[in-house]
TORMIVEX-310810 format. One line per 5 residues: number of its first residue (from 1); their letters; for each residue x, z, y of C-alpha. Coordinates in Angstrom, 1 decimal. Example, Ala and Ser with C-alpha at 12.3 -4.5 7.8 and 13.67 -1.06 7.14 Angstrom:
! residues 2
1 = as = 12.3,7.8,-4.5  13.7,7.1,-1.1
***
This chain:
! residues 307
1 = mllsl = -25.5,-28.3,22.0  -23.7,-30.4,19.1  -20.5,-32.0,21.0  -19.2,-34.1,17.8  -19.0,-34.6,14.5
6 = riqnf = -16.5,-35.9,12.3  -17.0,-37.2,8.7  -14.7,-37.9,6.0  -15.0,-39.4,2.3  -18.8,-38.8,2.6
11 = alidd = -21.3,-41.4,0.4  -20.3,-44.8,2.4  -18.2,-43.3,5.4  -14.7,-43.5,5.0  -13.8,-41.5,8.4
16 = itlef = -15.6,-41.6,11.4  -16.0,-39.3,14.4  -19.3,-39.4,16.7  -19.7,-37.5,20.0  -22.9,-36.7,21.8
21 = dsrln = -24.1,-36.1,25.2  -26.6,-33.6,26.5  -29.1,-35.7,26.6  -31.1,-37.9,24.4  -29.2,-39.5,21.7
26 = iltge = -30.5,-42.1,19.3  -28.8,-43.7,16.2  -29.9,-47.2,16.0  -29.5,-49.6,13.0  -31.1,-51.8,10.2
31 = tgagk = -32.4,-50.2,7.1  -29.1,-49.3,4.6  -26.7,-48.8,8.0  -26.3,-45.5,7.1  -28.1,-43.5,9.8
36 = sivid = -29.5,-40.5,7.6  -26.2,-40.3,5.8  -25.0,-38.7,9.4  -28.0,-36.4,9.3  -27.1,-35.8,5.4
41 = alrsa = -23.3,-34.8,6.5  -24.4,-32.5,9.6  -26.9,-30.7,7.4  -24.2,-30.1,4.8  -21.7,-29.1,7.9
46 = lgrki = -24.4,-26.3,8.5  -24.6,-25.2,4.9  -26.5,-27.8,2.6  -25.7,-28.3,-1.1  -22.4,-31.2,-1.4
51 = sasql = -22.1,-32.6,-4.9  -19.1,-34.8,-6.4  -21.4,-37.7,-6.3  -21.5,-37.7,-2.2  -17.9,-38.4,-2.3
56 = repsl = -17.0,-41.9,-1.3  -13.3,-41.4,-3.4  -14.1,-39.2,-6.2  -10.5,-37.9,-6.3  -10.2,-37.2,-2.6
61 = pckie = -11.9,-34.2,-0.9  -14.7,-34.7,1.8  -14.4,-33.0,4.9  -17.0,-32.1,7.9  -16.4,-31.0,11.0
66 = aqfdl = -18.9,-30.4,13.4  -18.4,-28.6,17.2  -20.8,-27.0,19.5  -21.1,-26.1,23.1  -23.2,-22.6,23.4
71 = aksei = -22.2,-22.7,27.2  -25.8,-23.1,28.0  -27.7,-22.1,25.0  -29.4,-18.6,24.4  -28.2,-18.4,20.8
76 = ktsdi = -24.5,-17.6,22.3  -25.6,-14.2,22.2  -26.9,-13.6,19.2  -25.6,-11.3,17.0  -24.5,-13.9,14.3
81 = fqdyl = -21.5,-15.2,16.3  -20.2,-12.0,17.4  -17.3,-12.4,15.3  -16.3,-15.7,16.0  -16.6,-15.8,19.8
86 = qdnde = -14.5,-14.1,21.8  -15.4,-12.8,25.3  -15.3,-16.4,27.0  -15.4,-18.8,24.3  -18.4,-20.6,24.6
91 = tliis = -17.2,-23.3,21.5  -17.9,-23.1,17.9  -16.2,-25.4,15.2  -17.5,-25.7,12.0  -15.3,-27.4,9.4
96 = rtysp = -16.3,-27.7,5.9  -13.8,-29.0,2.8  -15.5,-29.9,-0.5  -13.0,-30.8,-3.1  -13.4,-33.1,-6.1
101 = dgknt = -13.0,-29.5,-8.5  -16.4,-28.1,-6.7  -14.5,-26.1,-4.4  -15.7,-25.5,-0.6  -13.4,-24.2,2.2
106 = irvng = -15.6,-23.1,5.1  -14.2,-22.3,8.5  -15.9,-21.1,11.8  -13.4,-20.9,14.7  -11.3,-20.9,12.2
111 = savti = -12.4,-17.9,10.1  -13.6,-18.1,6.8  -17.1,-17.8,5.8  -19.1,-17.7,2.7  -22.3,-20.6,2.2
116 = sqlkd = -24.5,-18.0,2.7  -23.0,-16.7,6.0  -22.7,-20.7,6.9  -26.5,-21.3,6.1  -27.4,-18.0,8.7
121 = igrtl = -25.3,-19.8,11.1  -26.9,-23.3,10.5  -30.6,-21.7,11.1  -29.7,-20.5,14.1  -27.7,-23.4,15.6
126 = mdfhg = -30.3,-26.4,14.9  -33.5,-27.0,13.5  -34.2,-30.5,12.1  -37.7,-32.4,12.3  -39.1,-34.8,10.4
131 = ahdhq = -42.6,-36.1,9.7  -43.1,-32.5,7.3  -39.8,-30.7,8.7  -41.5,-28.0,11.1  -39.3,-25.0,9.7
136 = mllse = -38.5,-23.4,13.0  -41.8,-23.2,13.8  -43.1,-21.2,11.1  -39.5,-19.0,10.7  -40.6,-15.5,12.0
141 = dshia = -36.9,-15.3,12.2  -37.2,-18.2,15.0  -40.4,-16.6,17.0  -38.4,-14.0,19.1  -36.0,-16.8,20.7
146 = mldrl = -38.9,-18.6,21.3  -40.7,-16.0,23.3  -37.2,-15.2,25.1  -37.2,-19.1,25.8  -40.5,-19.3,27.3
151 = anven = -40.3,-15.7,29.6  -37.0,-17.7,31.0  -34.5,-14.8,30.4  -31.5,-16.7,29.2  -29.4,-14.7,31.9
156 = llkey = -30.7,-11.6,31.4  -29.9,-12.0,27.6  -26.5,-13.2,28.7  -25.8,-10.4,30.5  -27.1,-8.4,27.8
161 = ggtyr = -25.0,-9.8,25.4  -21.6,-9.5,27.1  -22.6,-5.6,27.9  -23.6,-5.3,24.2  -19.9,-6.8,23.3
166 = hyral = -18.8,-4.1,25.8  -20.9,-1.7,24.2  -19.3,-2.2,20.7  -15.8,-2.3,22.0  -16.2,0.9,23.3
171 = ktqih = -17.9,2.5,20.6  -14.9,1.0,18.2  -12.3,2.6,20.7  -14.3,6.0,20.4  -14.3,6.2,16.5
176 = dlqel = -10.8,4.9,16.6  -9.8,7.9,18.7  -12.1,10.4,16.5  -9.9,9.3,13.5  -6.8,9.8,15.5
181 = slsre = -7.6,13.4,16.8  -9.2,14.3,12.7  -5.5,13.0,11.8  -3.8,15.2,13.9  -5.9,18.2,13.5
186 = retdl = -5.1,17.9,9.7  -1.0,17.2,10.5  -1.3,20.5,12.6  -2.8,22.6,10.5  -0.5,21.7,7.6
191 = lshqi = 2.6,22.1,10.0  0.7,25.8,10.7  0.5,26.4,7.1  4.3,25.6,6.4  5.2,27.4,9.0
196 = qelen = 3.6,30.3,8.3  4.8,30.4,4.5  8.2,30.3,6.0  7.7,33.2,8.1  6.5,35.1,4.9
201 = iklsr = 9.8,34.8,3.0  12.5,37.5,3.8  15.0,35.5,4.3  18.6,37.2,3.3  22.2,36.4,2.3
206 = eayed = 21.8,38.0,-1.0  18.3,36.2,-1.2  19.7,32.7,-0.5  22.6,32.6,-2.9  20.3,33.9,-5.9
211 = aksnr = 18.1,30.9,-5.0  21.2,28.8,-4.8  22.0,30.1,-8.0  18.8,29.6,-9.8  18.8,26.0,-8.5
216 = akvqn = 22.1,25.0,-9.9  21.4,26.6,-13.2  18.2,24.7,-13.5  20.1,21.6,-12.4  22.7,22.2,-14.7
221 = aeklf = 20.8,23.8,-17.4  22.0,21.4,-20.2  26.1,21.3,-18.9  25.9,25.1,-19.1  24.5,25.1,-22.5
226 = eyvrq = 27.0,22.6,-23.7  29.8,24.8,-22.0  28.7,28.2,-23.5  28.3,26.2,-27.3  32.0,24.8,-26.8
231 = isetl = 33.1,28.1,-25.8  31.5,30.2,-29.0  32.6,27.6,-31.5  35.9,28.2,-30.3  36.1,31.5,-30.5
236 = eggql = 34.7,31.6,-33.6  36.7,28.6,-35.4  39.1,29.6,-38.0  41.9,26.7,-38.3  43.6,27.9,-35.1
241 = sfaen = 45.3,30.9,-34.4  43.5,33.6,-32.2  45.4,33.2,-29.4  45.0,29.4,-29.5  41.0,29.4,-29.6
246 = irrtf = 41.4,32.2,-26.9  43.5,29.5,-24.4  41.2,26.6,-25.4  38.1,28.5,-24.1  39.8,28.6,-20.6
251 = ppmrk = 38.9,24.9,-19.7  34.8,24.9,-20.3  34.5,28.7,-18.8  36.2,27.3,-15.7  33.5,24.4,-15.6
256 = lndid = 30.9,27.3,-16.4  32.2,29.2,-13.4  32.0,26.3,-10.7  28.1,25.7,-11.6  27.0,29.7,-12.1
261 = eqtvk = 29.1,32.4,-10.1  27.3,34.9,-12.4  29.6,34.0,-15.2  33.0,34.8,-13.7  32.9,38.0,-15.1
266 = lnewl = 32.8,36.2,-18.6  36.3,34.6,-17.4  37.4,38.0,-16.7  36.4,39.6,-20.3  38.1,36.3,-21.6
271 = tqlqg = 41.4,36.8,-19.5  41.1,40.5,-20.5  41.0,39.6,-24.1  43.6,37.4,-23.7  46.1,40.4,-22.2
276 = ahtsl = 44.6,42.7,-24.7  45.7,40.1,-27.7  49.2,39.9,-26.0  49.4,43.5,-25.8  48.1,44.0,-29.3
281 = leela = 50.8,41.8,-30.6  53.7,43.4,-29.1  53.0,46.6,-29.9  52.3,45.6,-33.6  55.8,43.6,-33.1
286 = syans = 57.4,47.1,-31.7  55.8,49.2,-34.4  57.1,46.6,-37.1  60.9,46.9,-35.6  60.2,50.8,-35.9
291 = lsfdp = 60.2,50.4,-39.6  63.3,51.0,-41.5  63.6,49.7,-45.3  67.4,51.3,-45.6  68.0,53.3,-48.8
296 = kdaqd = 70.2,55.2,-46.4  67.8,56.0,-43.9  65.1,56.6,-45.9  67.5,59.4,-48.0  67.8,61.1,-44.9
301 = vysky = 64.1,61.2,-44.4  63.3,62.9,-47.7  66.1,65.1,-47.4  64.9,66.4,-44.3  61.1,66.4,-45.3
306 = da = 62.1,68.6,-48.4  64.3,71.0,-46.2
***
């Protein structure tokens, strides 16, 4: 049943609210009073096309709102209303706003719908009859509802509607639980696979140290290459002394050792090289000191040799 109809900025109407009761309602008035405008507005609220020429004030939007009571109507159990009615909801509010730019905003109990959906709802809610207007009687979609009404099974339909909604809710819950179960199975399989991979790995201190060393080498490959380049160029340099070149290689060598412990032996070789160089210099100095350039000493050596 239509409870109320509010019309704003539509044709000759600025803003009007009409309320209806459960019995016969008659709109009277002389020709041109606007009776047909009310019917046109109601048709527009249920999906009929609205044009910019129907706006009373062209710069303002037109809004039409219709409120229906479905408490005593068998159409409440129709599938078309299930997305808009809660379990105990028996009121349907249709609101349509048409902007001057041609944009429609349509809501049914607060939910946005399209023009096509609105037309389906409108055909189910109301039937407009005129001198040649009897679409409902000729529409095959309405024949089942007519038979149900003739058979007086409204209470049975209401009971069926409640049972069907409960069935749909349970079906949704079952689907959600099945999805949750599948998700848990997939997660369990993944974790089992990962555990199996970990169990197959032969863990040892040596393997751990190797993995740690390899990881450090991969993460710092560019730095390691730069340190090696510095050491090589320093050792091969010709502008400084050999001892100074060795001394300058220790800082990059220590950085190299900090990242990769396998290069510690290179540092040991460098230390040995430094020590060997020092020993070599000392031996050379000692040998040089043993040499004599005194002519008398040379004569003594020659005499001993000749004798």
